[in-house]
C-alpha positions as CSV (number, residue, x, y, z in Angstrom):
1,M,-15.3,-4.5,-20.6
2,T,-16.6,-2.8,-17.6
3,A,-18.0,-6.3,-16.6
4,N,-14.7,-7.6,-17.7
5,Y,-12.4,-5.4,-15.4
6,V,-15.3,-6.1,-12.2
7,E,-14.9,-9.7,-12.2
8,S,-10.9,-9.4,-13.1
9,F,-10.8,-6.8,-9.8
10,E,-13.0,-9.7,-8.0
11,A,-10.8,-12.0,-8.6
12,F,-8.2,-10.4,-7.8
13,L,-9.5,-9.8,-4.5
14,L,-10.7,-13.4,-3.8
15,W,-6.8,-14.4,-4.4
16,L,-5.7,-11.6,-2.6
17,S,-7.7,-13.3,0.7
18,E,-7.1,-16.4,0.0
19,L,-2.7,-15.6,-0.2
20,L,-3.0,-13.5,3.1
21,N,-5.4,-16.2,4.7
22,G,-2.7,-19.3,3.6
23,H,0.4,-17.1,3.7
24,L,0.2,-13.6,6.0
25,Y,3.4,-13.0,6.0
26,E,4.7,-14.2,2.7
27,G,1.7,-12.9,1.4
28,V,1.5,-9.1,2.4
29,F,5.1,-8.7,1.1
30,I,3.8,-10.0,-2.8
31,A,0.8,-8.2,-1.6
32,A,2.6,-4.6,-1.1
33,L,5.1,-5.2,-4.0
34,L,1.9,-6.3,-6.6
35,E,0.0,-3.2,-5.5
36,T,2.6,-1.0,-5.8
37,V,4.0,-2.0,-8.9
38,I,0.1,-2.0,-10.8
39,P,-2.1,1.2,-10.0
40,P,-4.9,-0.3,-10.1
41,I,-5.4,-2.1,-6.6
42,P,-5.8,-0.9,-3.8
43,T,-3.7,-0.3,-1.3
44,L,-6.8,-0.2,1.2
45,A,-7.0,-3.9,0.8
46,I,-4.1,-5.1,1.5
47,F,-3.0,-3.5,5.2
48,P,-6.6,-3.7,7.0
49,T,-6.6,-7.0,5.3
50,A,-3.4,-8.8,7.0
51,G,-4.2,-6.5,10.4
52,F,-7.2,-7.8,10.0
53,L,-6.9,-11.1,9.0
54,A,-3.7,-11.4,12.1
55,S,-6.7,-10.5,15.1
56,Q,-8.7,-13.7,14.3
57,N,-5.5,-16.0,14.0
58,D,-4.6,-14.6,17.9
59,I,-1.6,-13.4,16.7
60,P,-0.2,-11.1,19.6
61,P,0.3,-7.4,18.4
62,E,3.9,-7.7,19.3
63,G,3.4,-10.5,16.1
64,L,2.5,-7.1,14.0
65,I,6.0,-5.7,14.0
66,P,7.5,-8.3,11.2
67,L,4.3,-7.8,9.5
68,I,4.8,-4.6,9.5
69,I,8.4,-4.6,8.2
70,L,7.2,-6.9,5.6
71,G,4.6,-4.9,4.2
72,A,6.6,-2.1,4.0
73,S,9.8,-3.8,1.9
74,G,7.5,-4.8,-0.7
75,A,5.7,-1.7,-1.0
76,T,9.7,0.1,-1.4
77,I,10.6,-2.4,-4.1
78,G,7.4,-2.2,-5.3
79,S,8.0,1.9,-5.5
80,V,12.0,1.0,-6.8
81,I,11.0,-0.5,-10.2
82,I,8.9,2.0,-10.6
83,Y,11.4,4.8,-10.1
84,L,14.5,2.5,-12.0
85,V,12.1,2.2,-15.1
86,S,10.9,6.0,-15.3
87,L,14.5,6.8,-14.1
88,R,16.1,4.7,-17.4
89,L,12.8,5.6,-19.8
90,G,12.2,8.4,-19.6
91,R,9.7,11.8,-19.7
92,V,8.2,11.2,-23.5
93,V,8.1,7.2,-22.7
94,M,5.8,8.0,-19.5
95,L,3.8,10.2,-20.7
96,R,2.9,8.1,-23.5
97,Y,2.3,4.8,-20.7
98,M,0.6,7.8,-17.9
99,G,-1.9,8.9,-20.6
100,R,-3.9,5.6,-20.4
101,F,-4.2,6.4,-16.7
102,R,-5.7,10.0,-18.5
103,I,-2.3,11.6,-17.1
104,T,-1.4,14.7,-19.6
105,E,1.8,16.8,-19.9
106,E,0.3,19.7,-17.9
107,K,-0.6,16.9,-14.9
108,L,2.7,16.1,-14.9
109,V,4.6,19.2,-15.0
110,Q,2.2,20.2,-12.6
111,V,3.3,17.4,-10.3
112,E,7.0,17.8,-11.3
113,T,7.3,21.6,-10.4
114,W,5.3,20.3,-6.7
115,F,8.3,18.0,-6.4
116,E,11.0,20.2,-6.9
117,K,9.2,22.7,-4.7
118,H,9.0,20.1,-1.3
119,G,12.1,17.7,-2.4
120,D,12.3,14.5,-0.5
121,K,9.9,15.4,1.8
122,A,7.7,15.3,-1.7
123,V,8.2,11.1,-0.9
124,F,7.5,11.1,2.5
125,L,4.3,12.2,2.3
126,C,3.2,10.4,-0.5
127,R,4.1,7.1,0.4
128,I,1.4,7.8,3.4
129,M,-1.2,9.1,0.9
130,P,-3.6,6.9,-1.2
131,V,-3.4,7.3,-4.8
132,M,0.1,8.8,-4.9
133,R,1.5,6.2,-3.2
134,E,2.3,4.3,-6.2
135,M,2.5,8.0,-8.6
136,I,5.7,9.7,-6.5
137,S,8.2,7.3,-7.8
138,I,7.5,8.8,-11.3
139,P,8.1,12.3,-11.1
140,A,11.6,11.0,-8.5
141,G,13.0,8.5,-11.6
142,L,12.1,11.5,-13.8
143,L,13.7,14.8,-12.1
144,R,16.4,12.3,-10.8
145,M,16.3,12.0,-7.2
146,K,19.4,10.3,-5.6
147,A,18.5,6.3,-5.2
148,P,19.5,5.9,-1.4
149,K,17.7,9.5,-0.5
150,F,14.5,8.1,-2.2
151,I,14.7,4.7,-1.1
152,I,15.0,5.9,2.7
153,Y,12.2,8.3,2.5
154,T,10.2,5.8,0.5
155,Y,10.8,3.0,3.3
156,A,10.3,5.3,5.8
157,G,6.8,6.7,4.4
158,S,5.7,2.8,3.0
159,M,6.2,2.2,7.6
160,V,4.6,4.7,8.5
161,W,1.5,4.1,6.1
162,A,1.9,-0.4,6.8
163,C,1.9,0.7,10.5
164,V,-1.1,2.8,10.5
165,T,-3.4,0.9,7.9
166,I,-2.2,-3.1,9.4
167,L,-3.0,-1.4,13.1
168,A,-6.5,-0.2,11.7
169,G,-7.6,-3.4,10.9
170,Y,-6.1,-5.7,13.6
171,Y,-7.3,-3.6,16.0
172,F,-11.1,-3.8,14.2
173,G,-11.5,-7.3,14.0
174,E,-9.8,-7.0,17.8
175,A,-13.3,-5.0,17.9
176,I,-15.8,-7.2,16.2
177,G,-14.4,-10.2,18.4
178,L,-15.5,-8.1,21.6
179,V,-18.6,-7.5,20.0
180,A,-19.3,-11.1,18.3
181,E,-18.2,-12.8,21.9
182,P,-21.6,-14.1,24.1
183,L,-21.2,-11.9,27.5
184,S,-20.8,-14.0,30.5
185,D,-23.2,-13.9,33.3
186,E,-21.3,-11.5,34.9
187,H,-21.2,-9.4,32.4
188,V,-25.5,-9.7,31.8
189,G,-26.4,-8.7,35.3
190,S,-29.3,-10.2,37.0
191,P,-32.8,-9.1,37.6
């Protein structure tokens, strides 16, 4: 079973890199939406890769703005889907589903208590934290957070996350490009 999972995961990463390489802007939107709805997909494989590919394709920094907006939009739509599913299905069904990921009722109670204490800020803050990015939609839906507030805080947090991670990938790609370029005679110096 583990070998099949690894092969499937590798196949997914290959598909993802081909999608982003061939359709960068559309690809980041689709990948962000999918990574939010399907939790095992690592968010850190998407945005930095998109930023890196943008740098390698000579996209100027201002060309990252639509990439960031599309990434945050895809993540927000995915989060709204999870929010609506949690809102509609309720606690019992969600616990049964989350049990597959070893999330117990005690853990859910802890998250709900924390969520009630921190409220709206919890959605914003969790959208910029790996793992919690995908999971925060569940207590928000179960505790019936107002949809407009959920969407606003989710989008704001997703914008921060997309901006930081896409820029990190972009400037990493730029740094590699600087290192990979041979030095000209004027930079080498003469003996």
